[in-house]
Structures are given as C-alpha cells and as structure tokens.
C-alpha positions as CSV (number, residue, x, y, z in Angstrom):
1,M,109.3,95.5,93.6
2,A,107.3,96.9,96.9
3,T,110.5,98.2,97.7
4,G,111.7,100.3,94.0
5,N,108.0,101.3,94.6
6,A,107.8,102.8,98.5
7,D,111.6,104.0,97.7
8,A,109.6,106.8,94.4
9,D,107.0,106.7,96.9
10,E,109.5,108.1,99.3
11,A,111.0,109.6,97.0
12,V,108.1,112.6,96.0
13,L,107.0,112.6,99.3
14,N,111.3,114.0,99.6
15,M,110.7,116.8,97.3
16,L,107.6,117.4,98.2
17,Q,108.0,118.7,102.0
18,R,111.7,119.9,100.4
19,Y,110.7,122.5,97.6
20,E,106.1,122.8,99.0
21,V,105.4,122.9,94.7
22,L,106.7,121.5,92.2
23,M,105.9,120.7,88.6
24,M,106.4,117.1,87.2
25,E,109.6,118.2,85.3
26,D,111.4,119.4,88.2
27,L,111.2,115.8,89.9
28,I,111.9,113.5,87.3
29,T,115.1,116.3,86.6
30,G,115.5,116.1,90.4
31,R,116.0,112.4,91.0
32,P,117.7,111.0,87.7
33,D,117.8,107.8,90.2
34,F,114.2,106.5,89.4
35,S,112.7,106.4,85.6
36,W,110.2,109.0,84.6
37,S,108.1,106.0,84.6
38,Q,109.0,105.2,89.1
39,L,108.2,108.7,89.1
40,F,105.0,108.7,87.7
41,L,103.2,105.4,89.1
42,A,104.6,107.1,92.9
43,V,102.7,109.7,91.7
44,D,100.0,108.5,91.0
45,R,99.4,106.0,93.7
46,L,100.5,108.6,95.9
47,S,98.1,111.4,94.9
48,R,94.6,108.1,95.3
49,K,96.0,107.4,98.9
50,N,95.1,112.3,98.6
51,L,98.7,112.0,99.4
52,I,99.2,114.9,96.7
53,A,96.9,116.8,94.6
54,L,98.1,117.5,91.1
55,R,96.9,120.6,89.2
56,R,97.3,121.2,85.2
57,I,99.1,124.1,84.7
58,G,100.1,124.4,80.7
59,L,100.7,120.8,79.5
60,S,102.6,120.0,82.8
61,Y,101.4,118.6,86.1
62,Q,102.0,120.6,89.4
63,L,102.3,118.2,92.1
64,L,101.6,119.4,96.1
65,S,100.6,117.9,99.6
66,T,97.1,118.0,100.0
67,N,98.2,119.5,103.6
68,Q,99.5,122.3,101.4
69,E,96.8,122.9,98.9
70,W,94.0,123.2,102.0
71,I,96.5,125.8,103.5
72,H,96.9,128.1,100.2
73,D,93.6,127.4,99.5
74,Q,92.1,128.8,102.9
75,A,94.7,131.9,103.2
76,H,92.6,132.6,99.7
77,Q,89.1,132.2,101.0
78,H,89.8,134.6,103.6
79,E,92.0,137.7,101.9
80,E,90.9,141.2,102.0
81,P,90.8,142.9,99.1
82,V,93.5,146.3,99.2
83,F,92.6,148.8,97.2
84,H,94.9,151.9,97.0
85,H,93.7,155.2,97.1
C-alpha cells in the first residue's frame, strides 16, 4: 500500500505545481482516480512534512505549496499602500 500512498502524494503535489493554489474540493474532483480518503491522507502526510500548507476558507480548505505560501507572504509584507488623489 506504500506505493498507493506515494502515488496519492505525488498526485497532490503535481496538481499544486500545475495550479499553485487549490481548494480541497477541486483536488477531489480533479483526481477521480483516487478516493476522498486517499487524497485526505496524502494532504495530511504532506502537510505534516511541511511540503504543503492548509488554510481554512469558510467550511473548506485551501492547499498551497509551502514555497508558494512563503512567496505570497513576502509579497504582502513588501506592498506599498496606494493612494489615489
């Protein structure tokens, strides 16, 4: 079953590489070749390894790679306020 785990982990990482940010529902519908539980466990494993990050959005979760989260946070820290006259 370890191969199935690696396949599910790889599927999650591949989708994040392609789309950068995903909602959990999009991951599940985008990978019908895996069960909900396989994808949920893959997300759990990857987040515990700090390879992906989860953000709660309403009743769902947004997934992003930890590198994307760092880039996103850095961009917001350096934003200058824009004033319109």
